[in-house]
Steps between C-alpha positions, in 0.01 A plus 500: 500500500378365829207737490394401159575132545756529216264660245638845474876474424585701196817473292498881443423645832570828673635505857253591775517876541234561754349338818254229438270309733428140420282274698525112479339226710738222594398151633709386803591141433397235773282762677188550302554879550585773250642849539455796285823664426505881419815545311637836436737500206708808546743467209799572728549851352646757751257753364216300637622466852241741645208346311615159614512572859152662495356186337677263740297585808612248745648211302462143624757357264762617253606370165820638344566406141810554314655437165765213509664656212551837677743544797343851537155351528617271778673782688181699503329240707703610805366854458142379466539265808613796706208700393250214590666473853487878548144519379407208740674648788728194561218241504601169350334473157531147347573476130677371196786611276445405140769482230324519162627414146671169604440395128783742404781315668759616247432861620480423866684757719359399840593159619248275695724465802544876544124570471425211732737621770365860472140383519585295808671779672175711455274222618363427150443195302673489154345384179632524136231526217459561142186703409561437134516123537239494787772315702442496882287821492249360743742388776587843637136612517392170645765550765367848572143367519609229755676769710194723492278199601734426789490869612124497483477176693728629770310837541175317515634268781621806682161673471316173619737467787406862615131414510354412840388160517 
């Protein structure tokens, strides 16, 4: 929904079953800058682990999305975060945890406080969204864009400080 600016939500949809690469340019408020996010949607399927890790390369950010109506979906975030840490050889990778389907409050299995606490323990920001209702879908990716912009600025300063001069 973020990638298509809300234009592609289908009532009858099939779950992502493969690895998809999406690209979206995001303006950074109050800076006049923008960043291009390369988003790898890996569907969370265990059978795609090897393909996921090949596509990751050296990720700058992580975005874990889970279904608020599924405790199993939330539990799998721990396994994915461990894979990210192993793949990144212990480097700190900023990111967000996103609980989707907040519009289905009657079916909710994961409480906000539990997800917030876990996200905080992992060094992640926490957001709740509804792709169906286009509720808060931009916030997590704007947060990622800001984090990437900050990383870029820090690396640029480091390189400039190494230059003789």
